[in-house]
Each structure stands twice: as structure tokens, then as C-alpha cells.
C-alpha positions, -999 to +999 in steps of 0.1 A: +146-601+452+115-581+455+133-553+472+160-552+445+133-550+418+115-522+437+147-504+441+155-507+404+120-496+395+123-465+417+157-457+404+145-461+367+115-439+374+136-412+391+161-412+361+133-410+336+117-381+354+150-363+356+157-368+319+122-357+311+126-325+331+159-316+316+146-323+281+116-302+288+135-273+299+159-274+269+130-279+245+112-249+260+142-227+255+146-237+219+109-233+213+110-198+227+139-188+205+123-203+175+089-187+181+105-153+189+125-154+156+093-163+138+073-136+154+101-110+146+102-120+110+063-118+107+063-083+124+088-070+099+068-082+070+036-068+085+052-034+092+065-032+055+031-041+041+014-015+062+039+012+054+036+005+017-003+007+019-001+039+039+023+054+014+000+044-016-030+059+003-012+092+006+003+091-029-032+086-044-042+121-033-010+140-034-013+149-071-050+157-070-044+194-062-021+197-093-050+184-115-073+211-100-047+239-102-057+250-138-094+243-134-116+271-149-142+268-120-114+272-095-102+305-110-137+316-116-146+311-079-115+329-067-124+358-090-160+357-077-174+353-112-212+349-112-223+313-105-187+301-104-186+293-067-218+272-069-205+252-098-171+246-080-190+235-048-208+209-070-177+198-088-157+194-055-187+174-041-186+150-070-148+147-070-146+139-032-172+112-036-154+096-065-119+099-051-129+087-016-116+116+003-135+134+031-131+170+021-117+192-007-118+230-004-104+261-020-090+291+000-088+326-013-056+347-009-071+365+021-074+331+039-111+325+037-125+294+019-147+301-011-158+266-020-159+231-004-170+196-012-191+196+021-210+227+012-243+209+017-235+197+052-246+212+085-211+225+091-196+234+058-160+247+054-172+276+032-165+311+045-140+300+073-107+320+080-078+295+077-050+320+081-041+303+114-034+270+097+003+262+091-006+243+059-021+275+044+010+296+053+034+269+040+015+267+007+019+305+003+056+304+011+068+272-005+040+263-030+027+232-010+023+222+026+011+195+049-002+193+085-018+166+106-044+182+129-079+182+143-105+198+121-115+232+133-151+225+122-155+188+122-132+181+152-120+149+133-082+142+129-067+141+094-038+150+072-042+183+052-024+185+019-023+220+004-010+235-029-007+271-040-023+280-074-019+310-097-035+340-082-025+332-047-053+308-038-047+274-021-063+240-027-066+218+003-074+180+005-081+164+039-073+127+043-087+107+071-074+074+080-104+058+098-106+029+073-070+021+077-072+023+115-102+000+116-083-025+094-054-024+117-076-028+147-091-060+133-058-076+127-034-090+153-011-066+172-009-029+175+001-004+148+007+033+151+024+062+132+042+090+149+057+122+135+093+136+140+084+150+175+072+115+186+035+124+186+012+094+177-011+104+148-025+073+132-032+044+154-052+012+159-057+021+195-078+053+198-066+059+234-031+062+222-038+091+198-017+123+204+004+105+231+042+108+228+066+079+223+090+097+246+087+123+273+086+159+258+095+192+274+065+213+285+074+238+258+075+212+231+043+196+243+026+230+243+037+237+208+025+203+195-009+209+212-012+243+193-001+228+160-024+198+161-053+217+178-058+191+205-054+201+242-030+179+259-013+165+229+022+153+237+017+156+276+014+119+281+036+091+270+029+056+256+027+030+284+056+010+270+090+001+284+118-015+265+132-049+274+158-053+248+160-073+215+131-053+200+107-064+228+086-039+249+063-044+279+029-028+283+030-010+316+005-023+341+000-056+324+019-088+318+018-084+281+049-084+260+053-073+223+079-077+196+083-045+176+095-031+144+097+005+132+105+019+097+102+052+080+071+062+059+078+083+028+056+110+044+085+133+057+092+127+094+066+099+099+076+065+115+054+034+115+057+010+143+042-025+143+038-045+176+028-081+179+019-098+212+043-126+221+038-136+258+009-159+251+023-176+219+057-180+236+041-195+267+020-218+245+051-228+225+071-234+256+043-255+272+038-275+240+075-282+236+079-292+272+050-314+272+058-330+239+095-336+249+087-348+284+060-371+270+084-385+244+113-391+269+088-406+295+073-427+267+107-440+257+115-449+293+081-465+296+088-486+266+122-495+280+107-505+312+079-523+295+103-548+280+108-563+314+072-563+324+041-580+313+025-574+279-006-559+296+014-531+312+030-524+278-004-521+261-017-497+287+013-474+283+010-476+246-026-465+248-015-435+269+011-426+244-015-428+215-037-405+234-010-380+238-001-383+201-037-377+192-038-345+213-007-333+197-021-341+162-052-321+170-029-291+180-009-294+148-042-295+128-053-263+145-021-247+138-022-257+102-057-242+099-045-209+114-016-208+089-041-213+061-061-184+074-030-162+076-021-171+040-056-161+029-052-128+046-018-123+029-033-130-004-061-104+002-034-078+012-014-087-019-045-081-042-052-048-024-015-038-029-018-046-066-048-022-069-030+004-048+000+001-070-021+006-101-038+037-087-004+051-076+009+046-112-023+063-124-017+092-100+018+097-114+004+100-149-025+124-139-003+155-141+009+145-176-027+138-187-038+172-173-011+189-195-020+168-225-057+178-223-050+214-217-043+221-254-075+207-268-095+224-240-078+257-249-087+250-286-123+242-276-127+275-258-112+293-288-136+277-312-166+284-290-156+322-286-150+325-324-183+307-332-201+335-312-186+362-334-193+341-366-230+338-356-232+376-352-219+380-387-243+353-400-215+329-411-234+297-402-212+273-422-181+285-405-199+280-371-208+244-382-171+237-390-161+250-356-187+228-339-173+197-358-137+206-346-150+210-310-167+175-313-134+160-326-114+175-296-140+164-271-139+129-285-101+128-281-103+139-244-132+114-238-112+084-252-082+091-229-103+098-197-126+067-204-095+045-207-079+059-175-112+052-156-112+016-168-075+012-159-083+024-123-111-002-116-104-033-096-096-065-116-125-089-121-105-121-116-121-138-147-098-151-174-109-149-211-094-145-246-079-110-250-065-092-280-029-084-274-031-055-297-058-039-275-036-045-245-007-026-262-031+002-275-044+007-241-010+009-224+003+033-250-028+055-245-023+057-208+015+065-212+010+088-241+015+120-220+048+107-206+063+098-240+085+129-247+117+126-267+116+087-266+111+067-298+088+037-293+088+008-319+058-014-316+046-042-338+018-035-362-011-057-372-008-079-341-034-107-344-023-127-314-050-136-287-040-146-252-058-160-221-059-133-194-076-101-180-071-069-201-067-046-171-042-067-153-021-073-186-022-035-192-011-030-156+021-051-162+028-035-196+024+000-182+048-010-154+075-023-178+072+006-203+071+032-176+103+018-161+119+020-196+107+055-200+122+066-166+155+048-177+158+066-211+140+099-209+165+127-215+191+105-231+201+112-268+186+086-292+164+071-265+143+041-279+121+015-266+112-016-287+082-038-283+085-072-301+063-103-302+072-140-307+047-169-304+045-206-309+015-231-306+011-226-269+025-193-258+029-157-269+059-137-256+059-098-256+093-083-250+102-047-238+137-036-247+152-002-240+186+013-248+190+029-213+220+024-189+206-010-178+201-024-143+226-019-115+243-052-104+232-047-068+196-043-079+198-072-104+209-096-077+176-091-059+155-080-088+123-098-079+124-092-042+103-067-022+115-031-016+144-035-040+148-003-061+174+022-072+149+052-074+146+074-044+108+077-048+101+041-057+087+015-034+104-015-050+071-033-055+062-028-091+081-058-105+069-081-077+033-073-083+038-075-121+053-111-117+026-122-093-001-110-119+016-130-147+018-161-124-019-157-116-027-155-153-008-188-160+022-170-176+056-156-166+077-124-163+114-128-169+145-105-172+167-113-201+204-101-200+211-076-226+242-059-238+224-026-241+198-014-217+172-037-200+149-064-215+118-079-199+096-107-214+059-112-207+049-149-214+011-155-219-009-185-228-021-185-263-060-184-268 
């Protein structure tokens, strides 16, 4: 009898172990697939966010040379007018400090720089011959150019954006990506950007800079080295080998990464995001194996305990509770890590909102420059005329000219002051806001873009809403700007702003008579990167809806027989 019981116990134990082993293997494979799919989805989202932020960073400065092209000090410096170059040096210095770009400089037609924002530094860019730079030659031939290279004076890598101006001069802005690279380095994974030749330009790993993603011919590597100004550029390749299914192996290590690449709007650039998976997959496999094995063994123990003493059952139950406690602790740690990841995602979303507002402001800059050109020309004419009137003793006419100059300066000041307030980051505080001031502010920002489009807006609006003025203006600017882009150039173009309110809410509708929204775009209207414009990012409506949700309101699209209609819902103050 004793032998029979021992034999059954051994057989039961072996069967339980076999089942636990099989279950652990199956659970490990399932966990690996689920974890790999999750990591692939996250790396795709990370790549899209980083590409959007990089596009926004470049778009912020692309239109700055246009705003400087008609500057009086720029043309005076190119003509070597007395004191003009010193004045331009100081203006560029202030502009670089406000805009956050490392260097801005102006090159004369002969290729030598005449002014630079770093004119006070130990190694200024003034007086340097830049005829050897491709971006200078491209601007002369095509009107604008771009080149990523090492600085000939500073030795620091950066993107040079150039634009030709009247008279043959060239304005150049150098962008450095140190801040973006440091942010990438602090986050999980590896991020890098390479050009059409495969040369790594911007990267979270400094030792990978100017390496090639694929092997280049000696001639191609030599040409890349000359263009970038970095000896050895393109002669070495990244230590990565493909393993299939979007997974690469870091040569010389056991590290594996899941990757995703996508095009950056900067011509020929590709961003690649890598996330390490060997550790997380091993942890997931181990956790799933242990958990499944423990459950199977626990069930076997419970089944065996039914035929044994109560004491043995209690001891096994205690072991099971200990295993469950350890797993609960693991789940708690995973929940905390997820909360931290969500907090980082929220911070990235707020940064993207600010970048979107600045990108919109950049698109308006060229129109504002044209809008202010007329009053500036009038001011110059009044000033010149006043000098002649003073010589003739006509002081009353001079006073009239000075009053006209003051009115024109006030007009320019109101517009630039409002644009400066629109570019600042949101405060995050909610308070009563006049809806009429929000509409006035948005119309002032968009005034230079309103050409040939009739805008009907309510008059004498007395509604007060709970929100933040800058963020509400950002949403309204986004909606009206979309409507302008849909209707500009069409006969009888019209945009109608209307207000409806009840005891709790105020609704502001923006209706245009354009062609409406394409069905394919309408199906995924409020999803990221969904747009029918070649230059759009597909993030404007997403950011606008998130802003309205944060303010306790909503942003809806209403079907319309003509054009498109969007409604902003706000809490009434």
C-alpha cells in the first residue's frame, strides 16, 4: 500500500512538472509575441512624435530669412553705408538671442560675410569667405539652399539655411540640434537622422555621427567628407545587422532593438527610432514562465492536497500566497512605470502644442512682414518730407506728419505685441475670458492672410467663458486658418463665425463655403497625421481638440451641405 501511494505521488509529481514545463514554454512564447508587438507599436509612436518635433524645429526658422530680406539695415550693410554694419550686428545678435538659434549672418555677393550675430565672440563669422560653401552657391542659383556641415570657424555641426536677397546678398541661419540630441539621449532607446546618402547627421549617440547606415564607395565617402567638412565622414558604417521583422542586432553585444524609420519633411532626411528589446522580452518570458508554472504547480498541489493532511495544504497555500505577493509587487512596479510613461507623453504633447503654435506663427510671419511694409514705407516718406518742411519753416505741417507717423507706429506695435503674446507658452491657469477679445486676437493674427475672403463675425459679443486666452486663440486661429486655406482663391469665398449660448455653455461655430472635407480624411478626422495637404503634419485638429478638452469644453465637426463647420464648446463664466 505504501509503495502504491509513493508510486502515485511520484507519477503525480512528474505529470505536474511536465505540465508546468509545457505551460511555461507556451506562456513564454505568447509573452514574447505580445511584448514585441507592444514595443513595435511604441517605437512607431515615438518615431512619429520625434519626427514631428524635428519638423517643427526646422519650420520655426525656415521663414526667418524671408522676414530679414527687406530689412533696411541688411541692405545698408551690403551697401557699406556708414554705421549700417554695426547696427546690423547688434540687430542679428538680439534676434538670435530671442529666436534661440546659434548664429545668423549676412554674406555679400562676393562671398564674404559682412555681419553676424556672434560678432562679439572670439571667433566671429564676420569677414570670412564662404564661396566654398554649397549653401551659398545654391542660394545664388536657386534662391535658397541648405546644407548640414561642420562649422568652418566653430567646428560644431549644424544645418545651414540660406536665402538670396535683392542685390545678390545671402542671409544664412545655422541651426544646431544639441538640445534635441540631449533630450533623445535621456529617453529610452536610440534615435538618429541620416540624409539621402545614408550619412548620420543628428543622433542621440555622438559616436555614431557621420557614420553611414550602409557601406559607401570610396568616391561617395570622399565626396560626403568634403561636403560636410568632416574627415572620415561616411567611411565607417553603423554596427547594426538586420535580423528580420524590424529587429536589428548591435554588433559585438547581445543587444537587440526594434526599429522604425520614416521620412522627415526636410528633403532626403530619414529618422530612425530604436528601442532595446532583449531585456524586456527576457523579463516578460521569465515572468510569464514563472507565473504559468507557478499556477500549474499550484493547481497540482491543490489537487494533491485534497488527499493529504490539512497541514500540508496550509503550507502549500502559504507558498502560493508568497508567489502571488511577489507577482503583485511586480505588477505594482509595472503600473508605476506606465504612469511615468504617461506623464512623459503628456509633457511631449504640451511641447508639441507650443511647437504647433510657433509653426503657425512662422507661417504668418511672411504675411505680417508684407502687411507692415506699407506703414513702414509711409513712415519713411513722412520723415523725409518733414525734413524738407522744417527747412521751409512749415512747423504745423511737420507736426501733422509726426502725428501720422505715431498712428502708423501704433498700428505696427499693436500687431507685433499680439503676435509676441501668441508665441508665449500657456500658463495653465483657467479664468474668465471675454470671447470677443479671443475673436479680436485671432482676427488680428490672421489679418495679413485674409485676402479676397469675406469674414462674417458677430458684433457686440458679451459672452464670458472659462479658459485661457492664448490657448483659445490657438484653437480659433487653427480653425479659421484651415477655412482660409480651403476657400482662398474661390469666387464668393466666405467664412461665418456664429455664437450660441445657454445657461452652462457657449458655442462658437466656424463655417466656410469651401469644397468641404474629403471622405477619406473625414473618416479619421481627429487622428494623428491625417491630412490632405502636402505640407501639413495632420496634428492641428488633434492638438486643438486636446486643448478644448483640457479647458473642460469640446471641439466637434458638424456635417454641412456646403463647406466645413467646426464647433468650439466652452464653459460659460
